[in-house]
C-alpha positions in Angstrom: 2.2 24.7 9.2 -0.4 25.3 6.5 1.0 28.7 5.7 4.6 27.7 5.4 5.3 27.4 1.7 8.7 25.9 2.3 7.0 23.0 4.1 4.8 22.4 1.1 7.7 22.4 -1.3 9.6 20.0 0.9 6.5 17.8 1.3 6.0 17.7 -2.5 9.7 16.8 -3.0 9.6 14.1 -0.4 6.4 12.7 -1.9 7.9 12.6 -5.4 11.0 10.7 -4.1 8.8 8.2 -2.4 6.3 7.6 -5.1 8.8 7.3 -8.0 9.4 3.6 -9.0 7.0 2.3 -6.3 6.1 -0.9 -8.1 9.2 -1.5 -10.1 10.8 -4.1 -7.9 9.5 -7.5 -6.9 8.4 -7.8 -3.3 11.4 -9.0 -1.3 11.6 -11.9 1.1 10.9 -9.6 4.1 8.0 -7.9 2.4 6.4 -11.2 1.5 6.9 -12.4 5.1 5.1 -9.3 6.3 2.3 -9.9 3.8 1.7 -13.5 5.0 1.9 -12.2 8.6 -1.2 -10.2 7.8 -3.2 -13.2 6.7 -5.3 -15.4 8.9 -5.3 -14.7 12.6 -3.0 -11.7 12.6 -2.2 -11.9 16.3 -0.7 -15.4 15.9 0.6 -15.2 12.3 2.4 -11.9 12.9 4.0 -13.2 16.1 5.2 -16.4 14.4 6.5 -14.8 11.2 7.9 -11.4 12.1 9.8 -9.8 14.9 7.4 -6.9 15.3 4.1 -6.2 17.2 0.8 -6.6 15.2 -0.3 -3.0 14.4 1.2 -2.8 11.0 0.0 -6.3 10.1 -3.5 -5.3 11.0 -3.3 -2.1 8.8 -1.8 -4.2 5.9 -4.6 -6.7 6.2 -7.2 -4.0 5.8 -5.3 -2.2 3.1 -4.7 -5.3 1.0 -8.4 -5.5 0.3 -7.7 -2.9 -2.4 -5.3 -5.3 -4.2 -2.2 -7.4 -4.0 0.0 -5.6 -6.6 3.4 -4.4 -5.6 2.5 -0.7 -6.0 -0.8 -1.1 -4.2 0.7 -2.8 -1.2 3.7 -0.4 -1.0 1.4 2.6 -1.2 0.5 2.1 2.5 4.0 2.5 3.8 4.6 5.2 1.2 1.7 7.3 2.5 2.9 6.8 6.1 6.4 7.9 5.0 5.0 11.1 3.3 3.0 11.9 6.4 6.3 11.6 8.4 7.6 14.8 6.7 5.1 17.2 8.3 5.2 15.2 11.5 9.0 15.8 11.8 8.4 19.5 11.0 5.8 19.7 13.7 8.1 17.9 16.2 11.0 20.3 15.4 8.9 23.4 15.6 7.2 22.4 18.8 10.4 21.4 20.6 12.8 24.0 19.3 10.4 26.9 18.6 12.6 27.7 15.6 11.2 27.9 12.1 14.6 27.2 10.3 15.2 24.2 12.5 11.7 22.8 11.5 12.4 23.3 7.8 15.8 21.7 7.9 14.6 18.8 10.0 11.7 18.1 7.5 14.1 18.4 4.6 16.5 16.0 6.3 13.8 13.5 6.7 12.5 14.0 3.2 16.0 13.3 1.7 17.5 10.7 4.1 17.9 7.4 2.3 16.3 5.0 4.8 13.1 6.9 5.3 12.8 6.9 1.4 13.7 3.2 1.2 11.3 2.2 4.0 8.5 4.2 2.3 8.9 1.8 -0.6 8.9 -1.4 1.5 6.0 -3.3 2.9 7.4 -3.2 6.4 6.6 -1.6 9.7 9.4 1.1 9.6 7.6 4.1 8.0 4.8 3.6 10.5 7.2 3.6 13.4 9.0 6.8 12.1 5.7 8.6 11.9 4.5 7.6 15.3 7.8 8.3 16.9 7.8 11.9 15.5 4.2 12.5 16.8 4.7 11.0 20.3 7.5 13.3 21.6 5.8 16.2 19.8 2.6 15.5 21.8 4.6 15.2 25.0 6.6 18.4 24.6 6.1 20.8 27.5 3.3 23.2 26.9 1.1 25.7 28.8 -1.0 24.2 31.6 -4.3 25.1 29.8 -3.6 22.5 27.0 -6.9 20.9 25.9 -7.7 17.4 27.3 -7.6 15.9 23.8 -3.8 16.2 23.8 -3.7 13.7 26.7 -5.8 11.3 24.7 -3.4 11.8 21.8 -0.4 10.9 24.0 -2.1 7.8 25.3 -3.2 6.7 21.7 0.3 7.5 20.2 2.0 5.6 23.0 -0.1 2.5 22.5 0.1 2.7 18.7 3.9 3.2 18.8 4.4 0.2 21.2 2.3 -2.0 18.9 4.2 -0.9 15.9 7.8 -1.6 17.1 9.1 -3.1 20.3 12.0 -0.6 20.6 9.5 2.2 21.1 9.3 1.0 24.7 12.6 2.8 25.3 11.3 6.1 24.0 8.0 5.9 26.0 9.9 4.7 29.1 12.5 7.5 28.8 9.7 10.2 28.3 8.0 8.8 31.4 11.2 8.8 33.5 12.2 12.3 32.4 8.8 13.9 33.0 8.6 12.1 36.3 11.5 14.2 37.6 11.7 17.2 35.3 10.3 20.6 36.2 10.4 23.7 34.1 12.0 26.8 35.6 9.7 29.3 33.9 6.9 30.5 36.1 4.4 30.9 33.2 4.9 27.4 31.9 4.2 24.0 33.3 5.1 20.6 32.1 2.2 18.9 30.2 0.7 16.2 32.4 2.1 13.3 30.4 2.7 10.6 33.0 -0.9 9.3 33.2 -1.4 9.2 29.4 2.0 7.5 28.9 1.2 4.9 31.6 -2.3 4.4 30.1 -0.9 3.8 26.6 1.7 1.3 27.9 -0.9 -0.6 29.9 -3.2 -0.8 26.9 -0.4 -2.4 24.8 0.7 -4.8 27.6 -1.8 -7.7 26.8 -0.5 -8.0 23.2 3.1 -7.8 24.5 2.4 -10.7 26.8 1.1 -12.6 23.8 4.2 -12.2 21.7 7.2 -11.4 23.9 8.0 -15.0 25.0 8.4 -15.9 21.3 10.3 -12.8 20.3 12.7 -12.9 23.3 14.1 -16.2 22.1 15.7 -14.5 19.1 19.2 -13.1 19.0 20.1 -9.4 18.8 22.8 -7.4 16.9 25.9 -6.5 19.0 26.1 -3.0 17.9 23.5 -0.8 16.4 24.3 -1.5 12.7 26.1 -4.8 12.3 24.3 -8.1 12.8 26.9 -9.6 15.3 26.9 -10.4 18.9 28.8 -8.4 21.5 31.3 -10.2 23.6 30.9 -8.5 27.0 34.5 -8.6 28.3 35.1 -5.3 30.0 34.8 -1.6 30.1 37.0 -1.0 27.1 34.8 -3.2 24.9 31.7 -1.5 26.2 33.0 1.9 25.4 34.1 0.8 21.9 30.6 -0.7 21.5 29.0 2.6 22.4 31.3 4.6 20.1 30.9 2.3 17.1 27.2 2.0 17.8 26.5 5.8 17.9 28.6 6.3 14.7 26.8 3.5 12.9 23.5 4.7 14.1 24.2 8.3 12.9 25.2 6.9 9.5 22.2 4.7 9.4 19.9 7.7 10.1 21.7 10.0 7.6 23.6 8.9 4.5 25.4 5.7 5.5 28.9 6.8 4.5 31.2 7.0 7.6 31.9 10.7 7.1 28.2 11.4 6.8 27.6 9.6 10.1 30.4 11.6 11.8 29.2 14.9 10.3 25.5 14.6 11.2 26.2 12.8 14.5 28.3 15.8 15.5 25.5 18.1 14.4 23.0 16.1 16.5 25.2 16.4 19.6 25.6 20.1 19.0 21.8 20.4 18.7 21.4 18.4 22.0 23.8 20.8 23.8 22.0 23.9 22.3 18.5 22.7 23.1 19.6 21.3 26.5 20.1 24.9 27.7 16.4 25.6 27.1 14.2 24.3 30.0 11.3 23.7 27.6 13.4 21.6 25.2 15.6 20.0 27.8 13.3 17.0 28.6 13.4 15.9 24.9 17.1 16.0 24.8 17.4 14.0 28.1 14.7 11.5 27.0 16.6 11.0 23.7 19.9 10.3 25.4 18.3 8.1 28.0 16.4 6.0 25.4 19.6 5.5 23.4 21.5 4.3 26.5 18.7 1.9 27.4 18.6 0.4 23.8 22.4 0.1 23.8 22.3 -1.8 27.1 19.6 -4.1 25.6 21.8 -4.8 22.6 24.8 -5.6 24.8 22.8 -8.2 26.7 21.2 -9.6 23.5 17.7 -8.7 24.6 16.1 -8.8 21.2 13.7 -7.4 20.0 14.7 -4.4 22.2 18.1 -3.7 20.6 19.6 -3.1 17.2 19.5 -0.2 14.8 16.1 -0.9 13.3 14.5 -1.2 16.7 16.0 2.2 17.4 14.1 3.9 14.7 12.2 5.6 17.4 15.3 7.8 17.8 15.4 9.0 14.2 12.9 11.8 14.3 14.6 13.4 17.3 18.0 12.8 15.6 16.7 14.9 12.6 15.5 17.6 15.0 18.8 17.8 16.9 20.9 17.6 13.7 18.8 20.4 12.1 19.1 22.6 15.2 22.8 22.0 15.3 23.0 23.0 11.6 20.8 26.0 12.1 22.9 27.2 15.0 25.8 27.5 12.6 24.0 30.1 10.5 25.6 33.2 12.1 29.1 31.8 11.3 30.8 32.7 8.0 27.6 34.4 6.8 25.7 31.2 6.8 28.2 29.3 4.7 28.4 26.4 7.2 24.6 26.0 7.1 24.6 26.0 3.3 27.4 23.4 3.3 25.4 21.1 5.5 22.3 21.5 3.3 24.5 20.8 0.3 25.8 17.6 2.0 22.1 16.5 2.5 21.2 17.1 -1.2 24.5 15.5 -2.5 24.1 12.5 -0.2 20.5 12.0 -1.3 21.5 12.3 -5.0 24.1 9.6 -4.7 21.6 7.3 -2.9 18.9 7.9 -5.5 21.2 7.1 -8.4 22.3 3.9 -6.8 18.8 3.0 -5.5 17.2 3.3 -8.9 20.0 2.0 -11.1 21.1 -1.0 -9.1 18.9 -4.1 -8.3 17.8 -4.7 -4.8 16.0 -7.4 -2.8 15.3 -10.6 -4.7 13.8 -10.3 -8.2 11.4 -13.2 -7.9 8.7 -11.8 -10.2 10.5 -12.5 -13.5 11.7 -15.9 -12.2 8.2 -17.0 -11.5 6.9 -15.7 -14.8 9.6 -17.7 -16.6 8.7 -20.8 -14.6 5.0 -20.6 -15.3 5.6 -20.2 -19.0 8.0 -23.1 -19.3 6.9 -25.7 -16.8 5.2 -28.8 -18.3 2.1 -30.6 -17.0 4.1 -33.4 -15.3 6.9 -31.3 -13.9 7.6 -31.0 -10.2 8.7 -27.8 -8.5 11.0 -28.0 -5.5 10.9 -24.7 -3.6 13.8 -24.0 -1.3 12.8 -23.0 2.2 14.2 -19.5 1.8 12.1 -18.9 -1.3 8.8 -20.0 0.1 7.3 -16.6 1.1 7.9 -15.1 -2.4 6.9 -18.3 -4.2 3.6 -18.4 -2.4 3.0 -14.8 -3.3 3.8 -15.0 -7.0 3.0 -18.6 -8.0 -0.4 -19.1 -9.7 0.1 -22.7 -11.0 -1.1 -26.1 -9.8 -0.4 -26.5 -6.1 0.0 -30.3 -6.4 3.2 -29.8 -8.5 4.9 -28.1 -5.6 7.3 -29.7 -3.1 8.2 -27.5 -0.2 11.8 -27.6 0.9 12.7 -27.6 4.6 16.4 -26.8 4.4 17.8 -23.3 4.0 20.5 -22.5 1.4 23.1 -21.7 4.1 23.0 -25.3 5.2 23.2 -28.6 3.3 20.3 -27.9 0.9 21.8 -30.2 -1.8 21.4 -33.3 0.4 17.7 -32.5 0.7 17.4 -32.1 -3.1 19.1 -35.4 -3.7 16.7 -37.1 -1.3 13.7 -35.7 -3.0 15.1 -36.7 -6.4 15.6 -40.2 -5.3 12.1 -40.6 -3.8 10.0 -38.8 -6.5 9.7 -40.6 -9.9 8.9 -37.4 -11.9 11.1 -37.0 -15.0 11.7 -33.2 -14.6 12.2 -31.0 -11.6 12.3 -27.2 -11.3 14.5 -25.9 -8.5 13.5 -22.5 -7.1 15.8 -20.3 -5.0 15.6 -16.8 -3.7 16.6 -15.3 -0.3 20.3 -15.9 0.4 21.0 -17.2 -3.1 24.5 -16.5 -4.5 27.1 -17.7 -7.0 28.8 -19.7 -4.2 25.6 -21.6 -3.3 24.7 -22.1 -7.0 28.1 -23.8 -7.4 27.0 -26.5 -5.0 24.5 -27.7 -7.5 27.4 -29.7 -9.0 26.9 -32.1 -6.1 23.4 -33.0 -7.3 22.8 -36.7 -8.1 24.5 -37.9 -11.4 21.1 -39.3 -12.4 19.9 -35.8 -13.4 21.3 -33.1 -15.8 20.7 -29.4 -16.1 18.5 -28.6 -19.1 17.4 -25.0 -18.5 17.7 -22.1 -16.1 16.6 -18.5 -15.5 18.4 -16.2 -13.1 17.5 -12.7 -11.9 19.0 -10.7 -9.0 19.4 -13.1 -6.0 16.7 -15.4 -7.4 16.8 -18.2 -9.9 15.0 -21.3 -11.2 16.8 -24.4 -12.7 15.4 -27.3 -14.6 17.0 -30.7 -14.1 15.8 -33.8 -15.9 16.6 -37.5 -15.4 19.0 -39.1 -17.9 19.4 -42.8 -18.7 23.0 -43.1 -17.4 24.9 -41.6 -14.5 27.2 -38.8 -15.3 28.4 -35.6 -13.7 26.5 -32.4 -14.1 27.9 -29.9 -16.5 29.4 -26.8 -14.7 27.1 -23.8 -14.4 28.8 -20.8 -16.0 28.7 -17.6 -14.0 25.6 -15.6 -14.8 26.4 -11.9 -15.7 
């Protein structure tokens, strides 16, 4: 790996894409939730706040000692995302034995939108991608004289992966099942003894699973791999449609989102599975990948969250890049390599479109400028009513007097105006700042016309999906003035 100059070029390219604009955006609702999950007793706070095991929260707690700025916090997942590039290269080279496949797979991972996005998000996903590239690479069949440290690596990666994301259970379980029955046909090769290390890693993670799973299993699960809906299990036809839509959605999610991109790279991945499935050394990885997908799909169908849904299936992404790359590399002999070049051009073009939109369009909730405006304009006697959906970001960005804050308990998707009117009727303060963030929209802003006629709008500041409004009491009842649409 160290002597492959193409890997270094791809690594530098991927690092540049992940580092650029790292601290530009405000921390989103989910990122702030993850930050607060790393405070206090991580084992309990992470379980109560997130839908993931505690490993990333523990890393974030240690990392945040260096600072709480956006760029500082995001540097942790960014570094993990950068390390994922050589990890995918190593996985592809070890499983396929083909240099071109390894280069294309690492380039695919370096350019794919969601690995880039996750590298700039204080979430568990870049850690999961890294570990799920290293685990199957460590388990790949090898010569029987492999050093014992590889078995320790398998056990450690299994435990770390399971404690990073619950869905990794399907990958570890599929690897265990496949190596339980698989045997290589070559006399000079033997399957690496992976069963004991895999079992040991799973047993090591079990106590923390028992601590969190009862809480996590009470949540719902997406019906198919990409959409957040429930699957009505009504028959074989719906089940087949579920699998087809799910695989298509997953391929788009892992590649470049557009339906045609999902179809193209999904087809390449299936071609790669067929090609590598003929090799007795690579066959266990292909079988493990397909088995793990089928298991996660079944969990999604039966709503067994957190073991279903696309994000819980990120364990499948590194192998997806491997199989897609091998499928693309296998087209090299055709039309003098024109098909391979066309596939590479599709990667570069898809990444270019994503990067333009990602850096030119707002994302998440821009709470930072909203809080800056609030702190500059709030008076000494003002009260601040924080909507429930804005609490994580407000707690992260607010540096004013805590006694001025009233914590809302109603989400914006429900009757939040009723709660506001109740607070306005009980608190005698002359002015109130209303803070909104996650889930905020023009439609929900329009409901502010239902506020008590005893107050009127005096000021407002709106950013992308976040806003603050100042309402003050007036001597006589009158309807609120309509809020014009904010550009």
